[in-house]
Every structure is written in structure tokens, then in C-alpha cells.
All heavy atoms as TSV, in Angstrom:
chain	resi	resn	atom	element	x	y	z
A	1	MET	N	N	119.103	134.805	122.137
A	1	MET	CA	C	118.399	134.990	120.877
A	1	MET	C	C	119.072	134.215	119.742
A	1	MET	O	O	118.423	133.615	118.933
A	1	MET	CB	C	118.333	136.489	120.559
A	1	MET	CG	C	117.500	136.798	119.338
A	1	MET	SD	S	115.784	136.431	119.677
A	1	MET	CE	C	115.014	137.124	118.285
A	2	ALA	N	N	120.410	134.250	119.699
A	2	ALA	CA	C	121.126	133.527	118.650
A	2	ALA	C	C	120.862	132.035	118.749
A	2	ALA	O	O	120.801	131.340	117.743
A	2	ALA	CB	C	122.620	133.807	118.735
A	3	ARG	N	N	120.684	131.558	119.970
A	3	ARG	CA	C	120.417	130.137	120.167
A	3	ARG	C	C	119.078	129.735	119.547
A	3	ARG	O	O	118.959	128.688	118.926
A	3	ARG	CB	C	120.429	129.847	121.661
A	3	ARG	CG	C	120.522	128.419	121.984
A	3	ARG	CD	C	120.707	128.258	123.458
A	3	ARG	NE	N	121.348	127.001	123.701
A	3	ARG	CZ	C	121.650	126.547	124.871
A	3	ARG	NH1	N	121.402	127.267	125.939
A	3	ARG	NH2	N	122.217	125.386	125.014
A	4	THR	N	N	118.061	130.592	119.695
A	4	THR	CA	C	116.748	130.336	119.099
A	4	THR	C	C	116.849	130.330	117.582
A	4	THR	O	O	116.279	129.466	116.924
A	4	THR	CB	C	115.729	131.395	119.563
A	4	THR	OG1	O	115.651	131.364	120.986
A	4	THR	CG2	C	114.369	131.134	118.971
A	5	THR	N	N	117.573	131.275	117.030
A	5	THR	CA	C	117.740	131.345	115.578
A	5	THR	C	C	118.427	130.089	115.062
A	5	THR	O	O	118.006	129.514	114.059
A	5	THR	CB	C	118.555	132.595	115.198
A	5	THR	OG1	O	117.894	133.748	115.727
A	5	THR	CG2	C	118.681	132.732	113.708
A	6	THR	N	N	119.463	129.648	115.741
A	6	THR	CA	C	120.162	128.428	115.346
A	6	THR	C	C	119.242	127.222	115.446
A	6	THR	O	O	119.208	126.384	114.544
A	6	THR	CB	C	121.410	128.214	116.222
A	6	THR	OG1	O	122.249	129.356	116.107
A	6	THR	CG2	C	122.163	126.971	115.815
A	7	SER	N	N	118.473	127.155	116.516
A	7	SER	CA	C	117.535	126.056	116.702
A	7	SER	C	C	116.466	126.058	115.614
A	7	SER	O	O	116.131	125.008	115.057
A	7	SER	CB	C	116.881	126.164	118.079
A	7	SER	OG	O	115.909	125.158	118.247
A	8	ASP	N	N	115.952	127.223	115.296
A	8	ASP	CA	C	114.943	127.335	114.236
A	8	ASP	C	C	115.521	126.925	112.879
A	8	ASP	O	O	114.858	126.231	112.099
A	8	ASP	CB	C	114.400	128.765	114.153
A	8	ASP	CG	C	113.536	129.137	115.344
A	8	ASP	OD1	O	113.109	128.230	116.094
A	8	ASP	OD2	O	113.303	130.348	115.538
A	9	ALA	N	N	116.742	127.325	112.621
A	9	ALA	CA	C	117.397	126.961	111.358
A	9	ALA	C	C	117.600	125.460	111.268
A	9	ALA	O	O	117.393	124.859	110.210
A	9	ALA	CB	C	118.728	127.696	111.223
A	10	ARG	N	N	117.989	124.846	112.377
A	10	ARG	CA	C	118.188	123.388	112.393
A	10	ARG	C	C	116.873	122.656	112.181
A	10	ARG	O	O	116.813	121.660	111.460
A	10	ARG	CB	C	118.833	122.958	113.701
A	10	ARG	CG	C	120.291	123.396	113.791
A	10	ARG	CD	C	120.931	122.952	115.061
A	10	ARG	NE	N	120.994	121.491	115.073
A	10	ARG	CZ	C	121.409	120.781	116.089
A	10	ARG	NH1	N	121.801	121.366	117.202
A	10	ARG	NH2	N	121.453	119.469	116.026
A	11	LYS	N	N	115.808	123.142	112.797
A	11	LYS	CA	C	114.487	122.530	112.617
A	11	LYS	C	C	114.025	122.652	111.171
A	11	LYS	O	O	113.491	121.698	110.601
A	11	LYS	CB	C	113.464	123.183	113.545
A	11	LYS	CG	C	113.611	122.776	114.986
A	11	LYS	CD	C	112.586	123.481	115.849
A	11	LYS	CE	C	112.785	123.162	117.319
A	11	LYS	NZ	N	111.825	123.889	118.168
A	12	LYS	N	N	114.247	123.824	110.586
A	12	LYS	CA	C	113.863	124.038	109.189
A	12	LYS	C	C	114.643	123.097	108.272
A	12	LYS	O	O	114.081	122.495	107.354
A	12	LYS	CB	C	114.107	125.491	108.800
A	12	LYS	CG	C	113.678	125.823	107.406
A	12	LYS	CD	C	113.915	127.288	107.092
A	12	LYS	CE	C	113.531	127.573	105.651
A	12	LYS	NZ	N	113.792	128.967	105.291
A	13	ASP	N	N	115.942	122.958	108.523
A	13	ASP	CA	C	116.790	122.078	107.734
A	13	ASP	C	C	116.338	120.621	107.865
A	13	ASP	O	O	116.239	119.900	106.864
A	13	ASP	CB	C	118.248	122.229	108.170
A	13	ASP	CG	C	119.191	121.398	107.331
A	13	ASP	OD1	O	119.260	121.625	106.107
A	13	ASP	OD2	O	119.869	120.524	107.900
A	14	ALA	N	N	116.051	120.200	109.087
A	14	ALA	CA	C	115.599	118.822	109.309
A	14	ALA	C	C	114.275	118.565	108.598
A	14	ALA	O	O	114.089	117.513	107.969
A	14	ALA	CB	C	115.453	118.546	110.804
A	15	ARG	N	N	113.370	119.524	108.671
A	15	ARG	CA	C	112.063	119.376	108.016
A	15	ARG	C	C	112.225	119.235	106.506
A	15	ARG	O	O	111.583	118.396	105.869
A	15	ARG	CB	C	111.187	120.595	108.351
A	15	ARG	CG	C	109.867	120.629	107.671
A	15	ARG	CD	C	108.965	119.598	108.232
A	15	ARG	NE	N	107.669	119.692	107.577
A	15	ARG	CZ	C	106.735	118.816	107.681
A	15	ARG	NH1	N	106.907	117.770	108.455
A	15	ARG	NH2	N	105.615	118.951	107.052
A	16	GLU	N	N	113.104	120.049	105.929
A	16	GLU	CA	C	113.349	119.991	104.489
A	16	GLU	C	C	113.909	118.621	104.087
A	16	GLU	O	O	113.475	118.027	103.094
A	16	GLU	CB	C	114.319	121.094	104.076
A	16	GLU	CG	C	114.582	121.126	102.589
A	16	GLU	CD	C	115.531	122.232	102.181
A	16	GLU	OE1	O	116.318	122.688	103.034
A	16	GLU	OE2	O	115.486	122.618	101.013
A	17	LYS	N	N	114.830	118.094	104.867
A	17	LYS	CA	C	115.419	116.780	104.563
A	17	LYS	C	C	114.384	115.676	104.666
A	17	LYS	O	O	114.365	114.747	103.849
A	17	LYS	CB	C	116.603	116.509	105.486
A	17	LYS	CG	C	117.795	117.373	105.157
A	17	LYS	CD	C	118.905	117.205	106.165
A	17	LYS	CE	C	120.071	118.128	105.837
A	17	LYS	NZ	N	121.101	118.093	106.871
A	18	ILE	N	N	113.504	115.766	105.649
A	18	ILE	CA	C	112.431	114.779	105.793
A	18	ILE	C	C	111.517	114.822	104.576
A	18	ILE	O	O	111.148	113.783	104.016
A	18	ILE	CB	C	111.648	115.013	107.094
A	18	ILE	CG1	C	112.519	114.655	108.299
A	18	ILE	CG2	C	110.341	114.228	107.107
A	18	ILE	CD1	C	111.986	115.151	109.627
A	19	GLU	N	N	111.154	116.018	104.146
A	19	GLU	CA	C	110.287	116.151	102.972
A	19	GLU	C	C	110.957	115.600	101.720
A	19	GLU	O	O	110.314	114.920	100.909
A	19	GLU	CB	C	109.910	117.613	102.768
A	19	GLU	CG	C	108.950	118.127	103.820
A	19	GLU	CD	C	108.692	119.622	103.709
A	19	GLU	OE1	O	109.315	120.291	102.853
A	19	GLU	OE2	O	107.854	120.109	104.486
A	20	LEU	N	N	112.245	115.865	101.559
A	20	LEU	CA	C	112.959	115.349	100.392
A	20	LEU	C	C	113.049	113.822	100.431
A	20	LEU	O	O	112.920	113.162	99.394
A	20	LEU	CB	C	114.357	115.976	100.309
A	20	LEU	CG	C	114.363	117.472	99.967
A	20	LEU	CD1	C	115.768	118.040	100.133
A	20	LEU	CD2	C	113.831	117.727	98.580
A	21	GLY	N	N	113.249	113.258	101.610
A	21	GLY	CA	C	113.237	111.806	101.751
A	21	GLY	C	C	111.880	111.222	101.375
A	21	GLY	O	O	111.800	110.146	100.778
A	22	GLY	N	N	110.837	111.940	101.701
A	22	GLY	CA	C	109.485	111.508	101.335
A	22	GLY	C	C	109.311	111.411	99.827
A	22	GLY	O	O	108.568	110.563	99.333
A	23	LEU	N	N	109.999	112.253	99.095
A	23	LEU	CA	C	109.929	112.189	97.633
A	23	LEU	C	C	110.534	110.890	97.113
A	23	LEU	O	O	110.019	110.290	96.163
A	23	LEU	CB	C	110.648	113.386	97.008
A	23	LEU	CG	C	110.020	114.749	97.258
A	23	LEU	CD1	C	110.897	115.846	96.666
A	23	LEU	CD2	C	108.613	114.816	96.698
A	24	ILE	N	N	111.608	110.447	97.740
A	24	ILE	CA	C	112.229	109.176	97.361
A	24	ILE	C	C	111.228	108.033	97.565
A	24	ILE	O	O	111.064	107.163	96.703
A	24	ILE	CB	C	113.516	108.926	98.181
A	24	ILE	CG1	C	114.572	109.991	97.903
A	24	ILE	CG2	C	114.050	107.517	97.958
A	24	ILE	CD1	C	115.109	110.017	96.499
A	25	VAL	N	N	110.538	108.053	98.689
A	25	VAL	CA	C	109.541	107.022	98.989
A	25	VAL	C	C	108.400	107.100	97.983
A	25	VAL	O	O	107.982	106.089	97.419
A	25	VAL	CB	C	109.023	107.172	100.437
A	25	VAL	CG1	C	107.870	106.231	100.701
A	25	VAL	CG2	C	110.157	106.923	101.426
A	26	LYS	N	N	107.902	108.307	97.729
A	26	LYS	CA	C	106.772	108.487	96.813
A	26	LYS	C	C	107.118	108.017	95.399
A	26	LYS	O	O	106.270	107.507	94.679
A	26	LYS	CB	C	106.338	109.948	96.790
A	26	LYS	CG	C	105.040	110.182	96.033
A	26	LYS	CD	C	104.476	111.542	96.345
A	26	LYS	CE	C	103.164	111.767	95.663
A	26	LYS	NZ	N	102.030	111.213	96.364
A	27	ALA	N	N	108.380	108.153	95.028
A	27	ALA	CA	C	108.828	107.718	93.702
A	27	ALA	C	C	109.024	106.208	93.613
A	27	ALA	O	O	109.322	105.683	92.548
A	27	ALA	CB	C	110.127	108.432	93.334
A	28	GLY	N	N	108.863	105.501	94.740
A	28	GLY	CA	C	109.015	104.054	94.738
A	28	GLY	C	C	110.463	103.595	94.811
A	28	GLY	O	O	110.786	102.485	94.395
A	29	LEU	N	N	111.328	104.446	95.350
A	29	LEU	CA	C	112.758	104.141	95.386
A	29	LEU	C	C	113.290	103.869	96.785
A	29	LEU	O	O	114.503	103.871	97.009
A	29	LEU	CB	C	113.544	105.305	94.756
A	29	LEU	CG	C	113.203	105.608	93.302
A	29	LEU	CD1	C	113.856	106.907	92.869
A	29	LEU	CD2	C	113.612	104.460	92.406
A	30	ARG	N	N	112.413	103.619	97.717
A	30	ARG	CA	C	112.787	103.452	99.124
A	30	ARG	C	C	113.882	102.405	99.322
A	30	ARG	O	O	114.765	102.573	100.149
A	30	ARG	CB	C	111.559	103.045	99.935
A	30	ARG	CG	C	111.865	102.732	101.389
A	30	ARG	CD	C	110.688	102.105	102.084
A	30	ARG	NE	N	109.532	102.964	102.060
A	30	ARG	CZ	C	108.948	103.455	103.147
A	30	ARG	NH1	N	109.403	103.154	104.333
A	30	ARG	NH2	N	107.896	104.219	103.043
A	31	TYR	N	N	113.858	101.319	98.581
A	31	TYR	CA	C	114.770	100.210	98.835
A	31	TYR	C	C	115.989	100.188	97.919
A	31	TYR	O	O	116.763	99.238	97.951
A	31	TYR	CB	C	114.007	98.889	98.757
A	31	TYR	CG	C	112.881	98.851	99.770
A	31	TYR	CD1	C	111.560	98.944	99.369
A	31	TYR	CD2	C	113.164	98.787	101.133
A	31	TYR	CE1	C	110.535	98.944	100.307
A	31	TYR	CE2	C	112.141	98.788	102.073
A	31	TYR	CZ	C	110.826	98.868	101.651
A	31	TYR	OH	O	109.821	98.880	102.578
A	32	GLU	N	N	116.171	101.241	97.139
A	32	GLU	CA	C	117.353	101.314	96.277
A	32	GLU	C	C	118.572	101.693	97.111
A	32	GLU	O	O	118.447	102.330	98.155
A	32	GLU	CB	C	117.147	102.341	95.160
A	32	GLU	CG	C	116.080	101.958	94.165
A	32	GLU	CD	C	116.389	100.703	93.379
A	32	GLU	OE1	O	117.578	100.310	93.286
A	32	GLU	OE2	O	115.447	100.105	92.838
A	33	LYS	N	N	119.727	101.301	96.638
A	33	LYS	CA	C	120.967	101.647	97.332
A	33	LYS	C	C	121.186	103.149	97.283
A	33	LYS	O	O	120.860	103.814	96.295
A	33	LYS	CB	C	122.155	100.937	96.685
A	33	LYS	CG	C	122.137	99.449	96.899
A	33	LYS	CD	C	123.372	98.804	96.333
A	33	LYS	CE	C	123.342	97.318	96.643
A	33	LYS	NZ	N	124.568	96.656	96.234
A	34	ARG	N	N	121.742	103.675	98.347
A	34	ARG	CA	C	121.987	105.115	98.435
A	34	ARG	C	C	122.924	105.590	97.335
A	34	ARG	O	O	122.755	106.682	96.793
A	34	ARG	CB	C	122.549	105.468	99.797
A	34	ARG	CG	C	121.525	105.316	100.891
A	34	ARG	CD	C	122.115	105.603	102.231
A	34	ARG	NE	N	121.096	105.381	103.266
A	34	ARG	CZ	C	121.299	105.558	104.536
A	34	ARG	NH1	N	122.480	105.929	104.974
A	34	ARG	NH2	N	120.329	105.339	105.400
A	35	ALA	N	N	123.921	104.779	96.986
A	35	ALA	CA	C	124.847	105.160	95.919
A	35	ALA	C	C	124.113	105.315	94.594
A	35	ALA	O	O	124.397	106.230	93.816
A	35	ALA	CB	C	125.973	104.136	95.790
A	36	LEU	N	N	123.159	104.434	94.324
A	36	LEU	CA	C	122.375	104.530	93.104
A	36	LEU	C	C	121.551	105.814	93.112
A	36	LEU	O	O	121.508	106.541	92.112
A	36	LEU	CB	C	121.448	103.323	92.959
A	36	LEU	CG	C	120.573	103.361	91.715
A	36	LEU	CD1	C	120.514	101.995	91.078
A	36	LEU	CD2	C	119.196	103.868	92.034
A	37	LEU	N	N	120.893	106.093	94.228
A	37	LEU	CA	C	120.070	107.299	94.324
A	37	LEU	C	C	120.910	108.551	94.133
A	37	LEU	O	O	120.534	109.458	93.383
A	37	LEU	CB	C	119.342	107.350	95.666
A	37	LEU	CG	C	118.296	106.259	95.886
A	37	LEU	CD1	C	117.793	106.310	97.315
A	37	LEU	CD2	C	117.162	106.379	94.898
A	38	LEU	N	N	122.053	108.607	94.790
A	38	LEU	CA	C	122.913	109.775	94.655
A	38	LEU	C	C	123.421	109.904	93.224
A	38	LEU	O	O	123.417	110.994	92.651
A	38	LEU	CB	C	124.082	109.703	95.640
A	38	LEU	CG	C	125.028	110.903	95.608
A	38	LEU	CD1	C	124.278	112.204	95.863
A	38	LEU	CD2	C	126.137	110.703	96.625
A	39	GLY	N	N	123.828	108.802	92.638
A	39	GLY	CA	C	124.287	108.837	91.251
A	39	GLY	C	C	123.199	109.318	90.308
A	39	GLY	O	O	123.451	110.132	89.406
A	40	ALA	N	N	121.988	108.843	90.517
A	40	ALA	CA	C	120.873	109.265	89.677
A	40	ALA	C	C	120.598	110.763	89.844
A	40	ALA	O	O	120.341	111.472	88.865
A	40	ALA	CB	C	119.622	108.457	90.023
A	41	LEU	N	N	120.666	111.247	91.067
A	41	LEU	CA	C	120.416	112.667	91.314
A	41	LEU	C	C	121.521	113.549	90.741
A	41	LEU	O	O	121.248	114.621	90.190
A	41	LEU	CB	C	120.237	112.918	92.809
A	41	LEU	CG	C	118.958	112.321	93.401
A	41	LEU	CD1	C	118.993	112.403	94.924
A	41	LEU	CD2	C	117.726	113.007	92.841
A	42	VAL	N	N	122.769	113.094	90.835
A	42	VAL	CA	C	123.878	113.854	90.249
A	42	VAL	C	C	123.713	113.919	88.736
A	42	VAL	O	O	123.864	114.981	88.117
A	42	VAL	CB	C	125.239	113.233	90.648
A	42	VAL	CG1	C	126.375	113.823	89.829
A	42	VAL	CG2	C	125.486	113.431	92.136
A	43	GLU	N	N	123.394	112.793	88.128
A	43	GLU	CA	C	123.178	112.756	86.675
A	43	GLU	C	C	122.010	113.650	86.281
A	43	GLU	O	O	122.069	114.388	85.296
A	43	GLU	CB	C	122.933	111.319	86.212
A	43	GLU	CG	C	122.616	111.181	84.734
A	43	GLU	CD	C	123.752	111.601	83.807
A	43	GLU	OE1	O	124.907	111.682	84.261
A	43	GLU	OE2	O	123.479	111.844	82.620
A	44	LEU	N	N	120.938	113.601	87.042
A	44	LEU	CA	C	119.779	114.446	86.768
A	44	LEU	C	C	120.155	115.919	86.853
A	44	LEU	O	O	119.757	116.722	86.000
A	44	LEU	CB	C	118.653	114.130	87.759
A	44	LEU	CG	C	117.419	115.017	87.656
A	44	LEU	CD1	C	116.769	114.890	86.283
A	44	LEU	CD2	C	116.438	114.656	88.759
A	45	SER	N	N	120.923	116.278	87.852
A	45	SER	CA	C	121.367	117.664	88.003
A	45	SER	C	C	122.127	118.125	86.764
A	45	SER	O	O	121.907	119.235	86.264
A	45	SER	CB	C	122.244	117.793	89.251
A	45	SER	OG	O	122.744	119.092	89.373
A	46	ARG	N	N	123.005	117.277	86.260
A	46	ARG	CA	C	123.775	117.618	85.053
A	46	ARG	C	C	122.853	117.803	83.853
A	46	ARG	O	O	123.019	118.742	83.070
A	46	ARG	CB	C	124.794	116.529	84.767
A	46	ARG	CG	C	125.913	116.458	85.766
A	46	ARG	CD	C	126.830	115.282	85.494
A	46	ARG	NE	N	127.863	115.187	86.531
A	46	ARG	CZ	C	128.528	114.097	86.798
A	46	ARG	NH1	N	128.327	112.988	86.095
A	46	ARG	NH2	N	129.436	114.090	87.760
A	47	ARG	N	N	121.910	116.909	83.698
A	47	ARG	CA	C	120.987	117.002	82.554
A	47	ARG	C	C	120.118	118.240	82.621
A	47	ARG	O	O	119.862	118.886	81.612
A	47	ARG	CB	C	120.097	115.763	82.488
A	47	ARG	CG	C	120.803	114.535	82.037
A	47	ARG	CD	C	119.839	113.396	81.897
A	47	ARG	NE	N	120.547	112.156	81.650
A	47	ARG	CZ	C	119.941	111.055	81.265
A	47	ARG	NH1	N	118.645	111.021	81.097
A	47	ARG	NH2	N	120.650	109.963	81.059
A	48	LEU	N	N	119.631	118.559	83.816
A	48	LEU	CA	C	118.744	119.704	83.962
A	48	LEU	C	C	119.445	121.018	83.646
A	48	LEU	O	O	118.809	121.969	83.180
A	48	LEU	CB	C	118.150	119.755	85.370
A	48	LEU	CG	C	117.171	118.626	85.713
A	48	LEU	CD1	C	116.689	118.774	87.141
A	48	LEU	CD2	C	116.007	118.591	84.746
A	49	LYS	N	N	120.741	121.069	83.895
A	49	LYS	CA	C	121.500	122.285	83.605
A	49	LYS	C	C	121.629	122.536	82.110
A	49	LYS	O	O	121.827	123.669	81.683
A	49	LYS	CB	C	122.889	122.208	84.241
A	49	LYS	CG	C	122.839	122.333	85.747
A	49	LYS	CD	C	124.214	122.155	86.369
A	49	LYS	CE	C	124.090	122.168	87.884
A	49	LYS	NZ	N	125.349	121.813	88.542
A	50	SER	N	N	121.500	121.492	81.312
A	50	SER	CA	C	121.726	121.634	79.876
A	50	SER	C	C	120.497	121.381	79.016
A	50	SER	O	O	120.570	121.515	77.803
A	50	SER	CB	C	122.847	120.685	79.436
A	50	SER	OG	O	122.445	119.335	79.625
A	51	ASP	N	N	119.367	121.041	79.617
A	51	ASP	CA	C	118.207	120.657	78.810
A	51	ASP	C	C	116.905	121.145	79.451
A	51	ASP	O	O	116.328	120.472	80.304
A	51	ASP	CB	C	118.200	119.138	78.660
A	51	ASP	CG	C	117.164	118.636	77.669
A	51	ASP	OD1	O	116.260	119.407	77.293
A	51	ASP	OD2	O	117.253	117.467	77.274
A	52	ASP	N	N	116.429	122.305	78.997
A	52	ASP	CA	C	115.186	122.855	79.541
A	52	ASP	C	C	113.973	122.001	79.182
A	52	ASP	O	O	113.008	121.951	79.930
A	52	ASP	CB	C	114.966	124.284	79.054
A	52	ASP	CG	C	115.931	125.269	79.693
A	52	ASP	OD1	O	116.446	124.978	80.796
A	52	ASP	OD2	O	116.175	126.328	79.079
A	53	GLY	N	N	114.040	121.322	78.057
A	53	GLY	CA	C	112.938	120.444	77.660
A	53	GLY	C	C	112.783	119.282	78.632
A	53	GLY	O	O	111.664	118.894	78.974
A	54	GLU	N	N	113.904	118.735	79.065
A	54	GLU	CA	C	113.867	117.637	80.042
A	54	GLU	C	C	113.319	118.143	81.375
A	54	GLU	O	O	112.534	117.462	82.029
A	54	GLU	CB	C	115.269	117.051	80.227
A	54	GLU	CG	C	115.338	115.880	81.173
A	54	GLU	CD	C	114.695	114.607	80.655
A	54	GLU	OE1	O	114.089	114.604	79.562
A	54	GLU	OE2	O	114.786	113.586	81.337
A	55	ARG	N	N	113.687	119.333	81.760
A	55	ARG	CA	C	113.166	119.939	82.995
A	55	ARG	C	C	111.639	120.033	82.922
A	55	ARG	O	O	110.938	119.628	83.834
A	55	ARG	CB	C	113.776	121.315	83.208
A	55	ARG	CG	C	113.213	122.061	84.413
A	55	ARG	CD	C	113.848	123.432	84.554
A	55	ARG	NE	N	115.254	123.340	84.896
A	55	ARG	CZ	C	115.705	123.154	86.127
A	55	ARG	NH1	N	114.867	123.054	87.133
A	55	ARG	NH2	N	116.997	123.077	86.358
A	56	ALA	N	N	111.129	120.548	81.816
A	56	ALA	CA	C	109.677	120.712	81.652
A	56	ALA	C	C	108.974	119.355	81.662
A	56	ALA	O	O	107.907	119.198	82.261
A	56	ALA	CB	C	109.381	121.467	80.361
A	57	ARG	N	N	109.565	118.373	80.999
A	57	ARG	CA	C	108.968	117.035	80.942
A	57	ARG	C	C	108.874	116.423	82.338
A	57	ARG	O	O	107.838	115.873	82.726
A	57	ARG	CB	C	109.816	116.131	80.030
A	57	ARG	CG	C	109.248	114.741	79.804
A	57	ARG	CD	C	110.176	113.915	78.925
A	57	ARG	NE	N	111.320	113.415	79.660
A	57	ARG	CZ	C	111.295	112.324	80.432
A	57	ARG	NH1	N	110.174	111.626	80.584
A	57	ARG	NH2	N	112.381	111.916	81.054
A	58	LEU	N	N	109.933	116.547	83.120
A	58	LEU	CA	C	109.946	115.969	84.461
A	58	LEU	C	C	109.025	116.725	85.420
A	58	LEU	O	O	108.403	116.110	86.295
A	58	LEU	CB	C	111.374	115.914	84.993
A	58	LEU	CG	C	112.289	114.943	84.237
A	58	LEU	CD1	C	113.720	115.099	84.705
A	58	LEU	CD2	C	111.814	113.520	84.361
A	59	ILE	N	N	108.913	118.032	85.254
A	59	ILE	CA	C	107.963	118.803	86.065
A	59	ILE	C	C	106.542	118.327	85.800
A	59	ILE	O	O	105.743	118.164	86.724
A	59	ILE	CB	C	108.108	120.314	85.798
A	59	ILE	CG1	C	109.396	120.830	86.434
A	59	ILE	CG2	C	106.903	121.083	86.324
A	59	ILE	CD1	C	109.743	122.264	86.068
A	60	ALA	N	N	106.234	118.061	84.543
A	60	ALA	CA	C	104.892	117.582	84.196
A	60	ALA	C	C	104.605	116.223	84.833
A	60	ALA	O	O	103.512	115.991	85.366
A	60	ALA	CB	C	104.742	117.505	82.677
A	61	ILE	N	N	105.576	115.335	84.812
A	61	ILE	CA	C	105.403	114.025	85.444
A	61	ILE	C	C	105.194	114.181	86.940
A	61	ILE	O	O	104.303	113.566	87.529
A	61	ILE	CB	C	106.619	113.111	85.155
A	61	ILE	CG1	C	106.670	112.739	83.682
A	61	ILE	CG2	C	106.579	111.857	86.038
A	61	ILE	CD1	C	107.965	112.072	83.264
A	62	GLY	N	N	106.013	115.006	87.567
A	62	GLY	CA	C	105.879	115.231	89.008
A	62	GLY	C	C	104.558	115.866	89.381
A	62	GLY	O	O	103.914	115.467	90.356
A	63	ALA	N	N	104.135	116.845	88.610
A	63	ALA	CA	C	102.859	117.505	88.887
A	63	ALA	C	C	101.700	116.526	88.756
A	63	ALA	O	O	100.764	116.547	89.562
A	63	ALA	CB	C	102.669	118.695	87.941
A	64	GLU	N	N	101.781	115.654	87.774
A	64	GLU	CA	C	100.737	114.632	87.599
A	64	GLU	C	C	100.704	113.684	88.797
A	64	GLU	O	O	99.643	113.307	89.281
A	64	GLU	CB	C	101.006	113.854	86.303
A	64	GLU	CG	C	99.951	112.802	86.009
A	64	GLU	CD	C	100.277	112.060	84.724
A	64	GLU	OE1	O	100.645	112.705	83.728
A	64	GLU	OE2	O	100.164	110.818	84.735
A	65	THR	N	N	101.871	113.319	89.276
A	65	THR	CA	C	101.967	112.421	90.421
A	65	THR	C	C	101.401	113.059	91.680
A	65	THR	O	O	100.676	112.431	92.440
A	65	THR	CB	C	103.435	112.008	90.653
A	65	THR	OG1	O	103.922	111.373	89.467
A	65	THR	CG2	C	103.550	111.034	91.817
A	66	PHE	N	N	101.732	114.336	91.887
A	66	PHE	CA	C	101.218	115.051	93.050
A	66	PHE	C	C	99.751	115.448	92.880
A	66	PHE	O	O	99.048	115.667	93.846
A	66	PHE	CB	C	102.005	116.344	93.296
A	66	PHE	CG	C	103.230	116.142	94.136
A	66	PHE	CD1	C	104.483	116.359	93.602
A	66	PHE	CD2	C	103.131	115.763	95.453
A	66	PHE	CE1	C	105.628	116.204	94.373
A	66	PHE	CE2	C	104.260	115.592	96.234
A	66	PHE	CZ	C	105.519	115.808	95.683
A	67	GLY	N	N	99.319	115.580	91.631
A	67	GLY	CA	C	97.959	116.021	91.372
A	67	GLY	C	C	97.832	117.537	91.408
A	67	GLY	O	O	96.745	118.079	91.474
A	68	ASP	N	N	98.970	118.239	91.370
A	68	ASP	CA	C	98.960	119.701	91.350
A	68	ASP	C	C	100.261	120.198	90.749
A	68	ASP	O	O	100.870	119.511	89.949
A	68	ASP	CB	C	98.746	120.271	92.748
A	68	ASP	CG	C	99.844	119.846	93.745
A	68	ASP	OD1	O	100.861	119.284	93.320
A	68	ASP	OD2	O	99.657	120.093	94.940
A	69	ASP	N	N	100.728	121.355	91.186
A	69	ASP	CA	C	101.953	121.922	90.633
A	69	ASP	C	C	103.219	121.353	91.273
A	69	ASP	O	O	104.325	121.722	90.920
A	69	ASP	CB	C	101.964	123.441	90.741
A	69	ASP	CG	C	101.990	123.940	92.175
A	69	ASP	OD1	O	102.036	123.123	93.105
A	69	ASP	OD2	O	101.976	125.174	92.356
A	70	GLY	N	N	103.079	120.439	92.236
A	70	GLY	CA	C	104.214	119.779	92.830
A	70	GLY	C	C	104.911	120.525	93.940
A	70	GLY	O	O	105.950	120.108	94.411
A	71	GLU	N	N	104.365	121.630	94.364
A	71	GLU	CA	C	105.022	122.397	95.455
A	71	GLU	C	C	104.167	122.404	96.681
A	71	GLU	O	O	103.057	122.185	96.741
A	71	GLU	CB	C	105.294	123.816	94.986
A	71	GLU	CG	C	106.354	123.786	93.899
A	71	GLU	CD	C	106.968	125.139	93.663
A	71	GLU	OE1	O	107.088	125.926	94.609
A	71	GLU	OE2	O	107.331	125.390	92.529
């Protein structure tokens, strides 16, 4: 039973990573260097922690791109 749970957790984790990678592609950043992408995401994380207005602005852009609430 523990083996199934571990397998299910690994599948869920892999699926989540694939979906997150798809966001990079959808944003048009497929060919950017990984260091640039990571740096941009780290910087974004810092900004989001201190600026709720920026969070709301970026959610609106993402929702427009997805054509819905983005989830």
C-alpha cells in the first residue's frame, strides 16, 4: 500500500511540474536560459511578498491570457 501512495505522489508531482513548465512555454519564454528564468521567478517571489497591488495586476494579466481565472 505504501508503494502505491509513493507512486501516486510521484505521479502528482511530475504532473504539477509538467503543468508549470507549460506556463513557461505559454508565456513565450521557452528559449530563455534557465538561470534567467529562475532569477526572474526569485525576484517575482520577493516582489509578491511585499506588494499586493503587483500580485493583483499580474493575476489580471494571467487571467486575460488564459481567458478565465487562470486555475
